[in-house]
C-alpha positions as CSV (number, residue, x, y, z in Angstrom):
1,M,0.0,0.0,0.0
2,A,3.0,2.3,0.4
3,L,3.5,2.4,-3.4
4,I,-0.3,3.1,-3.8
5,N,-0.1,6.0,-1.4
6,K,3.0,7.4,-3.3
7,I,1.1,7.2,-6.6
8,R,-2.0,9.0,-5.1
9,E,0.3,11.9,-4.0
10,R,1.9,12.3,-7.3
11,S,-1.2,11.7,-9.7
12,G,-2.4,15.2,-9.1
13,V,0.9,16.6,-10.5
14,A,0.6,14.0,-13.4
15,V,-2.6,15.7,-14.5
16,A,-0.8,19.0,-14.9
17,V,2.2,17.4,-16.6
18,I,0.0,15.5,-19.1
19,A,-2.0,18.6,-19.9
20,V,1.1,20.6,-20.6
21,A,2.6,18.0,-22.7
22,L,-0.7,17.7,-24.7
23,I,-0.9,21.4,-25.2
24,L,2.7,21.8,-26.3
25,F,2.1,19.0,-29.0
26,I,-1.1,20.8,-30.2
27,V,-0.4,24.5,-30.4
28,G,2.7,25.8,-28.7
29,G,2.2,29.2,-27.5
30,D,-1.4,29.7,-28.9
31,L,-3.0,28.1,-25.7
32,F,-4.2,31.3,-24.2
33,S,-5.5,33.3,-27.0
34,G,-8.9,34.6,-26.0
35,G,-11.9,34.8,-28.3
36,S,-14.8,37.2,-28.4
37,G,-17.9,35.3,-28.6
38,Q,-21.1,37.0,-27.4
39,G,-23.0,36.6,-24.1
40,G,-21.8,35.7,-20.6
41,L,-23.0,34.8,-17.2
42,F,-23.7,38.3,-16.0
43,G,-26.6,40.3,-17.6
44,S,-27.3,38.0,-20.4
45,N,-29.5,35.0,-21.4
46,N,-26.8,33.7,-23.6
47,N,-24.9,30.9,-21.4
48,K,-22.3,29.9,-23.9
49,V,-18.8,29.6,-22.6
50,G,-17.7,29.1,-26.1
51,E,-18.0,27.2,-29.4
52,I,-15.8,24.7,-31.1
53,A,-16.4,23.5,-34.7
54,G,-20.0,24.5,-34.5
55,T,-20.5,22.8,-31.2
56,S,-21.9,25.1,-28.5
57,I,-20.3,24.7,-25.1
58,D,-22.6,26.0,-22.5
59,Y,-21.6,27.0,-19.1
60,Q,-23.4,24.0,-17.2
61,A,-21.4,21.4,-19.5
62,F,-18.1,23.1,-19.1
63,Q,-18.5,23.4,-15.4
64,A,-19.5,19.8,-15.0
65,K,-16.4,18.7,-16.7
66,L,-14.4,21.1,-14.6
67,D,-15.9,19.8,-11.4
68,V,-15.0,16.2,-12.2
69,A,-11.4,17.2,-13.0
70,R,-11.3,19.4,-9.9
71,T,-12.7,16.7,-7.7
72,N,-10.1,14.0,-9.1
73,Y,-7.3,16.4,-8.7
74,E,-8.0,17.4,-5.0
75,Q,-8.7,13.9,-4.2
76,Q,-5.3,12.8,-5.5
77,A,-3.5,15.8,-4.1
78,G,-5.1,15.5,-0.7
79,R,-5.9,19.3,-0.7
80,A,-8.1,22.1,-2.1
81,L,-6.7,23.8,-5.4
82,Q,-5.5,27.3,-5.2
83,D,-6.9,29.9,-7.5
84,Q,-4.0,29.8,-9.9
85,E,-4.4,26.0,-10.1
86,V,-8.3,26.3,-10.8
87,Q,-7.4,28.6,-13.5
88,Q,-4.8,26.3,-15.1
89,L,-7.3,23.4,-14.8
90,R,-9.9,25.4,-16.6
91,S,-7.5,25.7,-19.5
92,Q,-6.8,22.0,-19.3
93,V,-10.5,21.1,-19.5
94,W,-11.0,23.7,-22.4
95,E,-8.0,22.1,-24.5
96,Q,-9.5,18.6,-23.8
97,M,-12.6,19.6,-25.3
98,I,-11.0,21.1,-28.4
99,F,-9.1,17.9,-28.7
100,D,-12.3,15.7,-28.4
101,I,-14.2,17.7,-30.8
102,T,-11.6,18.5,-33.5
103,Y,-8.6,16.2,-33.4
104,K,-10.3,12.7,-32.9
105,E,-12.3,13.2,-36.2
106,E,-9.0,14.0,-38.1
107,F,-7.4,10.9,-36.6
108,E,-10.5,8.8,-37.6
109,K,-10.2,10.1,-41.2
110,L,-6.5,9.1,-41.4
111,G,-7.0,5.7,-39.8
112,L,-4.6,6.6,-36.9
113,K,-5.1,4.5,-33.7
114,V,-3.4,2.9,-30.8
115,T,-3.8,-0.8,-30.8
116,P,-4.3,-2.9,-27.6
117,D,-0.8,-4.5,-28.0
118,E,0.8,-0.9,-28.6
119,L,-1.2,0.4,-25.4
120,R,0.0,-2.5,-23.4
121,E,3.6,-1.7,-24.4
122,M,3.1,2.1,-23.7
123,V,1.6,1.4,-20.2
124,Q,4.0,-1.6,-18.9
125,G,6.6,-2.2,-21.6
126,T,10.2,-1.4,-21.8
127,K,10.9,-0.6,-25.5
128,N,8.1,2.1,-25.9
129,L,7.1,3.0,-22.5
130,S,5.0,6.3,-22.6
131,P,7.0,9.2,-21.1
132,L,3.8,10.1,-19.2
133,I,3.6,6.6,-17.6
134,K,7.3,6.4,-16.9
135,Q,7.1,10.0,-15.2
136,Q,4.8,8.4,-12.6
137,F,7.4,6.1,-11.3
138,T,10.5,8.3,-11.5
139,D,11.9,9.7,-8.3
140,P,11.8,13.5,-8.6
141,Q,15.0,13.7,-6.3
142,T,17.2,11.3,-8.3
143,G,15.5,11.4,-11.6
144,Q,15.8,7.4,-11.6
145,Y,12.9,5.4,-12.9
146,D,11.9,2.5,-10.6
147,R,10.9,-0.4,-12.6
148,N,10.0,-2.6,-9.8
149,R,7.6,0.0,-8.3
150,H,6.0,0.3,-11.7
151,I,5.3,-3.4,-12.1
152,E,4.0,-3.6,-8.4
153,F,1.5,-0.8,-9.2
154,I,0.4,-2.4,-12.5
155,N,-0.4,-5.7,-10.5
156,A,-2.3,-3.7,-7.9
157,A,-4.4,-2.0,-10.7
158,A,-5.0,-5.3,-12.5
159,S,-6.2,-7.0,-9.4
160,N,-8.6,-3.9,-8.6
161,Q,-6.7,-3.1,-5.5
162,L,-6.6,0.7,-6.2
163,P,-9.1,3.1,-4.4
164,A,-11.8,4.5,-6.8
165,P,-10.4,8.0,-7.1
166,Q,-6.8,6.7,-7.8
167,K,-8.2,4.1,-10.5
168,A,-10.0,7.1,-12.1
169,A,-6.9,9.2,-12.1
170,W,-4.8,6.2,-13.4
171,D,-7.4,5.9,-16.3
172,Q,-7.2,9.5,-17.1
173,I,-3.3,9.2,-17.3
174,K,-3.7,6.2,-19.8
175,E,-6.1,8.2,-21.8
176,Q,-3.8,11.1,-22.1
177,A,-1.0,8.8,-22.9
178,I,-3.2,7.5,-25.8
179,Q,-3.9,11.0,-27.0
180,Q,-0.3,12.0,-26.9
181,R,0.8,8.9,-28.9
182,L,-1.9,9.7,-31.5
183,L,-0.7,13.3,-31.8
184,E,2.9,11.9,-32.1
185,K,1.9,9.8,-35.0
186,Y,-0.1,12.6,-36.7
187,N,2.7,15.2,-36.3
188,A,5.3,12.5,-37.5
189,L,3.1,11.8,-40.5
190,L,2.8,15.5,-41.4
191,T,6.6,16.2,-40.9
192,A,7.4,13.2,-43.1
193,S,5.2,14.5,-46.0
194,T,7.4,17.6,-46.3
195,F,10.5,17.7,-48.5
196,V,12.9,20.4,-49.6
197,T,13.5,20.3,-53.3
198,N,16.8,20.9,-54.9
199,A,15.4,23.9,-56.6
200,E,14.6,25.5,-53.1
201,A,18.0,24.6,-51.8
202,K,19.7,26.2,-54.8
203,R,17.7,29.3,-54.3
204,E,18.6,29.5,-50.7
205,Y,22.3,28.9,-51.7
206,E,22.2,31.7,-54.3
207,A,20.5,34.2,-51.8
208,Q,23.4,33.8,-49.5
209,A,26.3,33.4,-51.9
210,T,25.5,36.0,-54.5
211,K,26.9,39.4,-53.6
212,A,26.2,43.0,-54.7
213,D,27.8,46.3,-54.4
214,T,25.4,49.4,-54.6
215,R,25.3,53.2,-54.1
216,Y,22.0,54.7,-53.1
217,L,20.2,57.9,-52.3
218,Y,18.1,57.6,-49.1
219,V,15.6,59.9,-47.7
220,P,14.3,58.6,-44.4
221,Y,10.7,59.2,-43.2
222,T,12.2,60.7,-40.0
223,S,13.6,63.5,-42.2
224,I,10.1,65.0,-42.1
225,I,8.9,66.2,-38.7
226,D,5.8,64.1,-37.7
227,T,3.9,67.1,-36.4
228,T,3.9,68.6,-39.9
229,I,1.7,65.6,-41.0
230,K,-2.0,65.6,-40.0
231,V,-3.6,62.3,-39.9
232,T,-7.3,62.2,-39.9
233,D,-9.6,59.3,-38.6
234,G,-11.0,58.8,-42.1
235,Q,-7.4,58.2,-43.4
236,L,-6.9,55.6,-40.7
237,S,-10.2,54.0,-41.6
238,D,-9.4,53.9,-45.2
239,Y,-6.0,52.4,-44.6
240,L,-7.5,49.6,-42.3
241,S,-10.1,48.6,-45.0
242,K,-7.3,48.3,-47.6
243,H,-5.1,46.2,-45.3
244,K,-7.7,44.5,-43.0
245,E,-6.0,41.1,-43.5
246,E,-2.9,42.5,-41.8
247,Y,-4.8,43.6,-38.6
248,K,-6.7,40.9,-36.9
249,G,-9.2,42.1,-34.3
250,Y,-8.8,41.3,-30.6
251,D,-10.7,41.6,-27.4
252,S,-9.6,44.1,-24.8
253,R,-10.7,46.8,-22.4
254,S,-9.1,49.9,-21.1
255,F,-10.2,51.7,-18.2
256,D,-9.1,54.6,-15.9
257,Y,-9.1,53.8,-12.2
258,V,-8.4,55.2,-8.9
259,V,-6.9,53.3,-5.8
260,Y,-7.9,54.0,-2.1
261,Q,-5.0,52.4,-0.2
262,V,-6.1,51.0,3.1
263,M,-3.5,52.2,5.6
264,P,-3.3,52.1,9.4
265,T,-4.1,55.3,11.1
266,K,-2.5,56.9,14.2
267,E,-5.3,55.7,16.1
268,D,-4.8,52.0,14.8
269,S,-1.2,52.4,15.9
270,A,-2.0,53.6,19.3
271,A,-4.6,50.9,19.8
272,L,-2.0,48.3,18.8
273,Y,0.5,49.8,21.2
274,E,-1.9,49.5,24.0
275,D,-2.7,45.9,23.1
276,I,0.9,45.1,23.0
277,K,1.4,46.4,26.4
278,S,-1.6,44.3,27.7
279,F,0.0,41.2,26.1
280,A,3.4,42.2,28.0
281,K,1.6,41.8,31.3
282,G,0.1,38.5,30.3
283,L,3.4,37.3,28.9
284,A,5.1,38.3,32.2
285,A,2.6,36.4,34.4
286,A,2.2,33.3,32.1
287,P,3.3,30.0,33.6
288,D,4.3,28.9,30.1
289,A,5.5,31.9,28.3
290,K,6.4,30.0,25.2
291,A,2.8,28.7,24.8
292,Y,1.2,32.1,25.7
293,A,3.4,33.7,22.9
294,A,2.6,31.2,20.4
295,L,-1.1,31.7,21.0
296,N,-1.1,35.4,20.7
297,S,1.6,36.3,18.1
298,D,0.8,37.0,14.5
299,S,3.7,34.9,13.4
300,R,5.4,32.0,14.6
301,I,8.9,32.8,16.0
302,P,11.4,30.2,17.3
303,Y,11.7,30.0,21.0
304,E,15.5,29.2,20.8
305,R,17.5,31.6,18.7
306,S,21.2,32.1,18.0
307,A,22.8,35.6,17.8
308,G,22.3,35.7,14.1
309,E,18.6,35.1,14.4
310,I,17.8,38.1,16.6
311,T,17.7,41.8,15.7
312,G,20.5,44.2,16.8
313,T,18.0,46.1,19.0
314,L,16.9,42.9,20.9
315,K,20.4,41.7,21.3
316,D,21.5,45.1,22.9
317,A,18.6,44.6,25.2
318,L,19.5,41.2,26.2
319,A,22.9,42.1,27.2
320,S,21.6,43.7,30.4
321,A,18.4,41.7,30.7
322,I,17.5,39.6,33.8
323,Q,16.1,36.0,33.1
324,G,12.5,36.1,33.3
325,S,12.2,39.8,32.4
326,V,9.9,41.2,29.6
327,I,11.8,43.3,27.0
328,G,10.1,45.8,24.7
329,P,7.9,46.7,23.0
330,F,10.0,47.3,19.9
331,K,8.9,48.4,16.5
332,D,10.3,46.6,13.5
333,G,8.8,47.8,10.1
334,N,5.1,47.3,10.4
335,A,5.1,45.1,13.6
336,Y,5.5,45.6,17.4
337,S,7.0,42.9,19.4
338,I,7.6,42.0,23.1
339,H,9.9,39.3,24.5
340,K,10.3,37.3,27.6
341,F,13.9,36.3,28.2
342,E,14.1,32.8,29.8
343,G,17.7,32.1,29.9
344,I,20.2,30.7,27.4
345,T,21.2,27.2,26.1
346,T,24.1,25.8,24.1
347,D,23.7,25.0,20.4
348,S,25.6,22.1,18.8
349,L,26.9,24.5,16.1
350,Y,28.7,27.8,16.3
351,T,27.5,31.0,14.7
352,V,29.9,33.8,13.5
353,R,29.6,37.0,11.5
354,T,32.2,38.1,9.0
355,S,33.0,40.4,6.1
356,H,35.4,39.5,3.3
357,I,37.1,40.8,0.3
358,L,37.4,38.3,-2.6
359,I,40.0,38.6,-5.2
360,R,38.8,35.8,-7.9
361,A,41.1,33.2,-9.3
362,D,39.2,30.0,-10.1
363,K,40.9,26.7,-9.3
364,A,41.5,26.0,-13.0
365,A,43.0,29.4,-13.5
366,P,46.6,29.3,-14.8
367,D,49.5,29.8,-12.1
368,S,50.2,33.4,-13.4
369,V,46.6,34.4,-12.9
370,K,46.5,32.9,-9.4
371,A,49.8,34.6,-8.5
372,A,48.6,38.0,-9.7
373,A,45.4,37.6,-7.6
374,R,47.1,36.6,-4.5
375,A,49.6,39.6,-4.8
376,K,46.6,41.8,-5.0
377,A,45.0,40.3,-1.9
378,Q,48.1,40.5,0.0
379,G,48.4,44.2,-1.0
380,I,44.9,45.0,0.3
381,L,45.5,43.0,3.5
382,A,48.5,45.2,3.9
383,Q,46.5,48.3,3.5
384,L,44.0,47.1,6.1
385,Q,46.7,46.2,8.7
386,Q,47.9,50.0,8.3
387,G,44.4,51.1,9.3
388,A,42.5,51.4,6.0
389,D,38.6,51.2,6.2
390,F,37.5,47.4,5.3
391,A,34.1,48.4,3.9
392,T,35.5,51.0,1.6
393,L,38.2,48.7,0.2
394,A,35.6,45.9,-0.2
395,R,33.4,48.1,-2.2
396,A,36.3,48.9,-4.4
397,N,37.9,45.6,-4.7
398,S,35.8,42.6,-3.8
399,Q,34.7,40.5,-6.8
400,D,31.3,39.0,-5.3
401,G,27.9,40.2,-4.4
402,S,28.8,41.2,-0.9
403,A,30.9,44.1,-2.2
404,Q,27.8,46.5,-2.2
405,Q,27.4,45.7,1.6
406,G,31.0,46.5,2.3
407,G,31.9,42.8,2.2
408,D,29.3,41.8,4.9
409,L,28.4,38.1,4.7
410,G,26.1,38.2,7.7
411,Y,25.8,35.3,10.1
412,F,26.6,31.7,9.3
413,K,27.1,28.3,11.0
414,N,29.8,25.8,10.8
415,N,27.5,23.4,8.9
416,G,29.1,23.6,5.5
417,A,27.3,26.9,4.5
418,M,30.7,28.2,3.4
419,V,33.4,26.4,1.4
420,K,35.7,24.2,3.6
421,P,38.9,26.3,3.6
422,F,36.9,29.6,4.4
423,E,34.9,27.9,7.1
424,S,37.8,26.2,8.7
425,A,39.9,29.4,9.0
426,V,37.0,31.5,10.4
427,F,36.0,29.1,13.1
428,A,39.6,28.5,14.0
429,F,40.0,32.2,14.7
430,G,39.4,33.6,18.2
431,G,37.6,36.8,18.9
432,T,37.0,39.6,16.3
433,G,39.1,41.6,14.0
434,L,41.2,41.2,10.8
435,M,42.5,37.8,10.1
436,P,46.3,38.0,9.7
437,N,46.4,35.8,6.5
438,V,44.9,35.5,3.2
439,V,42.6,32.5,2.8
440,E,42.6,30.4,-0.5
441,T,39.5,28.7,-1.7
442,D,38.3,27.5,-5.2
443,F,36.9,30.9,-5.8
444,G,40.1,32.8,-5.2
445,Y,41.8,34.7,-2.4
446,H,39.8,36.1,0.6
447,I,40.7,38.8,3.1
448,I,38.4,38.2,6.2
449,K,37.3,40.3,9.0
450,V,35.5,38.6,12.0
451,T,32.9,41.2,13.0
452,E,31.1,39.1,15.7
453,P,32.9,36.2,17.5
454,K,31.9,32.7,17.0
455,S,29.3,31.6,19.7
456,N,27.2,28.5,20.4
457,T,24.9,30.5,22.8
458,K,21.2,30.2,22.0
459,Y,18.8,32.5,23.8
460,K,15.5,31.3,25.1
461,I,13.0,34.0,24.3
462,A,9.1,33.8,24.1
463,T,8.1,36.4,21.5
464,I,4.8,38.0,20.6
465,S,4.8,40.0,17.5
466,R,1.8,41.9,16.2
467,E,1.3,43.4,12.7
468,L,0.1,46.9,12.7
469,Q,-3.1,46.8,10.5
470,A,-6.1,49.1,9.7
471,S,-8.9,48.5,11.9
472,E,-12.3,47.6,10.7
473,G,-13.3,51.1,11.4
474,T,-10.6,52.4,9.3
475,R,-11.3,50.1,6.4
476,N,-14.9,51.1,6.5
477,A,-14.2,54.8,6.4
478,I,-11.9,54.4,3.5
479,Y,-14.5,52.2,1.7
480,Q,-17.1,54.8,2.3
481,K,-14.9,57.5,0.5
482,A,-14.6,55.0,-2.4
483,E,-18.3,54.4,-2.4
484,T,-19.1,58.1,-2.3
485,L,-17.2,58.6,-5.3
486,R,-18.6,55.7,-7.2
487,A,-22.2,56.6,-6.3
488,T,-22.1,60.3,-7.2
489,V,-20.7,59.8,-10.8
490,D,-22.4,58.3,-13.8
491,S,-19.9,58.5,-16.6
492,K,-16.1,58.6,-17.3
493,E,-16.2,62.3,-17.7
494,E,-18.0,62.9,-14.3
495,F,-15.6,60.3,-12.9
496,E,-12.5,62.3,-14.2
497,A,-14.0,65.6,-12.9
498,A,-14.6,64.4,-9.4
499,V,-11.0,62.9,-9.1
500,K,-9.6,66.2,-10.3
501,K,-11.5,68.1,-7.6
502,D,-10.4,65.8,-4.8
503,G,-6.7,66.6,-5.3
504,K,-5.4,63.5,-3.3
505,L,-6.4,61.0,-5.9
506,V,-4.6,60.2,-9.0
507,I,-6.2,58.6,-12.1
508,L,-4.3,55.5,-13.4
509,K,-4.6,53.9,-16.7
510,A,-5.0,50.1,-17.6
511,D,-4.6,50.0,-21.4
512,K,-5.9,47.1,-23.5
513,I,-6.4,44.5,-20.9
514,F,-7.1,41.0,-22.3
515,P,-10.0,38.7,-21.3
516,E,-8.0,36.2,-19.5
517,A,-6.0,38.7,-17.4
518,A,-5.9,38.4,-13.7
519,T,-3.7,41.5,-13.2
520,F,-3.2,45.0,-14.6
521,N,-0.1,47.2,-14.0
522,T,0.8,46.6,-10.3
523,I,-2.7,45.4,-9.2
524,Q,-2.6,41.6,-8.6
525,N,-5.6,39.2,-8.2
526,A,-7.8,41.7,-10.1
527,R,-9.9,39.2,-12.0
528,E,-13.1,40.7,-10.5
529,V,-12.3,44.1,-12.2
530,V,-11.6,42.3,-15.6
531,L,-14.9,40.4,-15.3
532,W,-16.7,43.6,-14.7
533,A,-15.0,45.2,-17.7
534,F,-15.9,42.4,-20.1
535,N,-19.4,42.2,-18.8
536,D,-21.9,42.5,-21.8
537,D,-23.8,45.3,-19.7
538,T,-20.6,47.3,-19.1
539,K,-20.7,49.9,-21.8
540,K,-18.0,52.3,-22.9
541,D,-17.6,55.4,-20.4
542,A,-19.5,53.5,-17.7
543,V,-18.4,53.7,-14.0
544,S,-18.0,50.3,-12.1
545,N,-21.3,49.3,-10.5
546,R,-19.4,48.5,-7.3
547,V,-16.4,49.4,-5.3
548,F,-13.8,46.4,-5.8
549,E,-12.0,45.4,-2.7
550,I,-8.5,43.8,-3.7
551,G,-6.2,43.1,-0.7
552,D,-5.6,46.4,1.1
553,S,-7.1,48.5,-1.8
554,F,-10.4,49.8,-2.9
555,I,-10.7,50.5,-6.5
556,V,-13.3,52.5,-8.5
557,A,-12.9,52.3,-12.5
558,A,-14.5,53.7,-15.5
559,I,-14.2,52.1,-19.0
560,T,-12.4,54.3,-21.5
561,A,-12.2,52.0,-24.6
562,K,-13.3,48.7,-25.9
563,T,-12.2,46.5,-28.7
564,E,-14.0,43.6,-30.3
565,K,-12.3,40.6,-32.1
566,D,-15.3,40.4,-34.5
567,S,-15.4,44.0,-35.3
568,P,-12.0,45.7,-35.3
569,K,-11.8,49.4,-35.8
570,A,-9.1,51.8,-36.7
571,D,-8.9,53.1,-33.3
572,D,-7.9,49.6,-32.0
573,F,-4.7,50.2,-34.0
574,K,-4.4,53.9,-33.9
575,D,-0.7,54.3,-33.1
576,V,0.5,51.7,-35.7
577,L,-2.0,53.0,-38.4
578,T,-1.1,56.6,-37.7
579,T,2.6,55.9,-38.4
580,K,1.7,54.0,-41.5
581,V,-0.5,56.7,-42.9
582,R,1.9,59.4,-41.9
583,N,4.7,57.6,-43.6
584,D,2.6,57.1,-46.9
585,V,2.0,60.8,-46.7
586,K,5.6,61.5,-46.3
587,S,6.6,59.1,-49.1
588,E,4.2,61.1,-51.6
589,Q,5.9,64.3,-50.6
590,I,9.5,62.8,-51.1
591,L,8.6,61.3,-54.3
592,K,7.1,64.5,-55.6
593,K,10.2,66.4,-54.7
594,L,12.4,63.8,-56.4
595,S,10.4,63.5,-59.6
596,G,12.2,64.6,-62.7
597,V,15.5,64.9,-61.0
598,S,18.6,63.6,-62.8
599,G,22.4,63.7,-62.6
600,P,24.6,61.9,-60.0
601,L,23.2,60.9,-56.7
602,E,25.3,63.5,-54.9
603,Q,23.9,66.1,-57.1
604,I,20.1,64.9,-56.6
605,A,20.8,64.9,-52.9
606,Q,22.0,68.5,-52.9
607,K,19.0,69.5,-55.1
608,Y,16.6,67.7,-52.6
609,G,18.0,69.4,-49.5
610,A,18.2,68.4,-45.8
611,G,17.7,64.7,-45.0
612,A,18.9,63.1,-48.2
613,L,21.8,60.7,-47.8
614,V,24.0,59.1,-50.4
615,E,25.7,55.9,-49.2
616,T,27.6,52.9,-50.4
617,A,27.1,49.2,-49.5
618,T,29.4,46.3,-50.5
619,G,29.1,42.6,-50.3
620,I,25.4,42.4,-49.4
621,N,23.4,39.4,-50.1
622,L,19.8,38.8,-50.8
623,A,19.1,36.6,-47.7
624,A,20.4,38.9,-45.1
625,G,21.4,42.0,-46.6
626,M,21.7,45.2,-44.5
627,L,22.3,48.8,-45.6
628,T,24.3,51.4,-43.7
629,S,21.6,53.8,-42.5
630,P,18.4,52.2,-43.5
631,G,19.3,48.9,-41.9
632,V,17.2,45.8,-43.1
633,D,14.9,47.1,-45.8
634,P,13.7,44.3,-48.0
635,A,12.1,46.6,-50.6
636,A,15.7,48.3,-51.3
637,I,17.6,45.0,-51.2
638,G,15.3,43.3,-53.6
639,K,15.4,46.4,-55.9
640,I,19.3,46.2,-55.9
641,F,19.4,42.7,-56.9
642,S,16.7,43.2,-59.7
643,L,18.9,45.7,-61.5
644,Q,21.7,45.0,-64.1
645,P,25.1,46.3,-62.9
646,G,25.4,49.9,-63.8
647,K,21.6,50.6,-63.8
648,R,19.8,53.0,-61.7
649,S,16.3,52.7,-60.3
650,K,13.6,55.4,-60.4
651,P,12.6,56.7,-56.9
652,F,10.7,54.0,-54.9
653,V,9.2,53.7,-51.6
654,G,11.0,51.2,-49.2
655,E,10.2,50.3,-45.6
656,N,12.0,53.1,-43.9
657,G,12.2,55.8,-46.5
658,V,12.4,56.5,-50.2
659,F,15.3,55.3,-52.3
660,I,17.1,55.7,-55.6
661,V,19.6,52.8,-56.0
662,E,22.4,52.0,-58.4
663,T,23.7,48.5,-58.6
664,T,27.5,48.7,-59.2
665,S,28.2,45.1,-59.5
666,I,26.7,41.7,-58.8
667,V,28.9,38.6,-58.1
668,K,26.9,35.5,-58.9
669,A,27.3,32.4,-56.6
670,P,29.6,29.8,-58.0
671,E,28.1,26.6,-59.0
672,I,28.1,23.8,-56.5
673,A,27.1,20.2,-56.8
674,D,25.7,19.3,-53.3
675,Y,23.0,21.4,-51.7
676,T,22.5,19.3,-48.7
677,Q,23.5,22.0,-46.1
678,Y,21.1,24.4,-47.6
679,K,18.2,22.0,-47.4
680,A,19.1,21.3,-43.8
681,Q,19.0,25.1,-43.2
682,I,15.6,25.5,-44.8
683,T,14.3,22.7,-42.6
684,Q,15.8,24.1,-39.6
685,R,14.4,27.6,-40.1
686,S,11.0,26.0,-40.2
687,G,11.6,24.2,-36.9
688,G,11.6,20.8,-38.6
689,Y,7.7,20.8,-38.0
690,G,6.5,23.3,-40.2
691,A,3.8,21.3,-41.8
692,S,2.8,19.8,-38.6
693,Y,2.4,23.2,-36.9
694,M,0.5,24.7,-39.9
695,A,-1.8,21.6,-40.1
696,N,-2.4,21.9,-36.3
697,Q,-3.1,25.5,-36.6
698,A,-5.4,24.9,-39.6
699,I,-7.4,22.5,-37.6
700,R,-7.9,25.1,-34.9
701,D,-8.7,27.9,-37.5
702,N,-11.2,25.8,-39.2
703,A,-12.9,24.8,-35.9
704,N,-13.6,28.5,-35.5
705,I,-13.1,28.4,-31.8
706,K,-14.8,31.1,-29.9
707,D,-13.7,31.3,-26.3
708,N,-15.9,33.3,-23.9
709,R,-14.6,31.8,-20.8
710,A,-13.2,35.2,-19.5
711,K,-16.8,36.4,-19.3
712,F,-17.6,33.7,-16.8
713,F,-14.4,33.0,-14.7
């Protein structure tokens, strides 16, 4: 049964591993792309979570599958899922539904299947054991697969000795292994169907090996000041309509928001101080101070602590404390603490605090390097012995991360925390101060200063630590301020005006937040705000219908913009389109100014005026050509290779500006007999799985997947 319990512990993890493997086989990075869909749980009669290949997925059906998966996971893991794990499980269930609806049909058409003999070998064989199955019997610490445990488990499963939840999880693992094997066959079939021809390889070779020299006139778009070109909304819309295939719609929301931070008041601080004094009396009188402290402290603090485990303030107080006395209260950050000193005890280990200066010389370094490093270390030691400041020399010379702290390494014990030569030297040293000799380790040479002597004393201290937090009254008062703002405005404009009048509030902006987002800007765990923003009833310019409480913050928001996947608008791509339209206008102006000009390029540039450049490029190729100022400009490179040597082009529009190019020479690639390496380059460039990826993507595209989960969860 020990093995069965072990499998039970790990089978929850298996679900996640299997799902990730399946997802990577299918779509790579396309998992989390959201869809628009219509409808939602809030304010709509449409209860569709999504649609896959014409199959509508309603909320109840999706939730039922999710509930089953969650129950299995929690039974196997022996604990409730955290929010992030639930979100991951939703994605796994969604991907499983995509697989069931779309991929199985493709596999059936192709006659792909896993035979009983093949499944047996996948589950318990040795030659073709499924990686997902093997992982279940691999020790995560050693990475070693245990065949004996595997067989023992298979026998237990065959004789129906597994508990029902564990058997369900095992069946799920086997099903996922089958699906992965089918995907492997499908992808292998597609990959094997692709072939790079000699003609393709030759074209690749010639694009790399053919060289050209050129001279060109280049007028960059940046030579015309942007503010001189006025771009209208109509121009943006016209450009989008002509290039709509280049700009795919997406779902997003933008909103302004204000944050009311819940902070403790002076009254809260005073109340906590009174409470801590009350606890001090109780701690002093408690017959079992350790138990009393554990019962009343906000955080568990060890009863026995070494010098390195207590604050400097407490350490100073202990120096004159009487056993049985209560010390404090002390304020440390946002907490108050009191301590009852109950004596000392002896630790089996010693604790020490040191600083060091490291001059690096790895153990594999040449002797000359080591000698130079040692000499430098000896020189620094000599300066310190003459009275130089250790921290100053550490910051200037030490070659590790402690240099910024003046060489301070803090406290450590003689338990192997430091490399052996360093540890041995430090703990052999008595007292404090600069050690007389340089210490050599595998890292180099250390100059060491013991700042607190070694000690095996441990203090027995019962500590009560209480965090300063806002009281319920404080929270309510801050909430009421947020609610007053929310209730007195009805639109984005009114919201902005009210915030401006307040003077203490600042409007923050969350731009283009996507449906699956759980955070925006620095606000974490903000799913509730995102759900509101994507609610079908939430219109543009609307103010949030409630105050959102997120941790120690209250948030009021107002929608400023919406984009919809199924109805993209020019405003969704305003910045990009503005640049495109502006450059089109600039190109027309530049072409007009260059029209009809003749003569040498330098003369044309002079006639054009400021902004025109004449440059030379030599030895460029078609595959990866780069010009001097324009950089990579495919239009210009293509034009250079399309001209006969000695010919000049007319002015034309490139990616980054307007060009006139002259091809001065072209050296064609010499003939070769073997294009194998160029075939390999083409294959490698496509990742080796080009056809497989495109086919998988085509399946998903043809399924016309509409993912509305973000409106429900």
